[in-house]
N, C-alpha and C positions, 0 to 999 in steps of 0.2 A: 344809655342803653341804646344798642343798635336796632334798628328798624328791620324786620325779616325782609328778605328778598322776595319779591313776587315773581312767579314764573307763569308763563303762557303754556297751555296745554300743547302737546306735540301730537300731530297726526302721522301716524305711520302708514305709509302707502306701500303695500308689498310690490316687490318687483315682479313683473309678469313678462313672460316671453311667448311668442307665438310658436306653437308647435306646428309641424308640418301640416298644411291644409287649413290652418285657422283663418287664413285670409279668403277662403272659399266657403262662404256660408249659403249654400243652395242645397235644395233637395234634388237629387238627381234620379234619372229613370235608369232602371236596370231590369233585367229578367227576373221575375218573381222567383223562378226556381234557383237562380244564382243567389239571390238574397237569402233564401231559406237555407241553402247550402252554407253560406258564409256564416249564418247564425249558428249553425252546428259546428262548423270546422274552423271558423275564425279566418278563413281565406279571404282576400280581397275580391271584390266584383269589379266590373268595368262597366260604367254608365254609357249611355248612347253617345254622349260627347267625348268619350275617351278617358274620362277621369277614373282613376283606380283607387279604390279605398275600401275599408272595411266598415259597413254600415253599423253604427252604433248609437246614432241620436234620432230623436223623434222627427221625421221629416215634415210633419205638419207645422213645425215651429219655423220653417224657412220657407222662402219663395222658391219656385221651381226654377231650375237652371234654364236660361233662355235657350241655349243651344239644344239641351235635351228636349225641351218642349217643341222646338221647331222640327227636330228630327222626327219625334214621335208622331207629330201632326201630319208630316209629309208621308210617313209610313202608313198611317191610318188612311189618308186619302188614296194613296196608291192601292192599297188593299180593297178598299171600297169602289175602285174603278173610277175614281174622280179624276 
């Protein structure tokens, strides 16, 4: 009688591809009014750093874009007379 063949389990890893912008995982600064309009219209907004995107993720899950943060702090300092 033949002995049954043993098999090892196979792990199937799904193929993934990065969609446009997946390499950039930062929370960006944009005008609140633009973000609200985007939520209604689905149109993209422009961040302080120049990134154009449609906000759809929770920004609290990501670190703040260093360029946006720097621009925001400089604007705040200039407005306060510093």
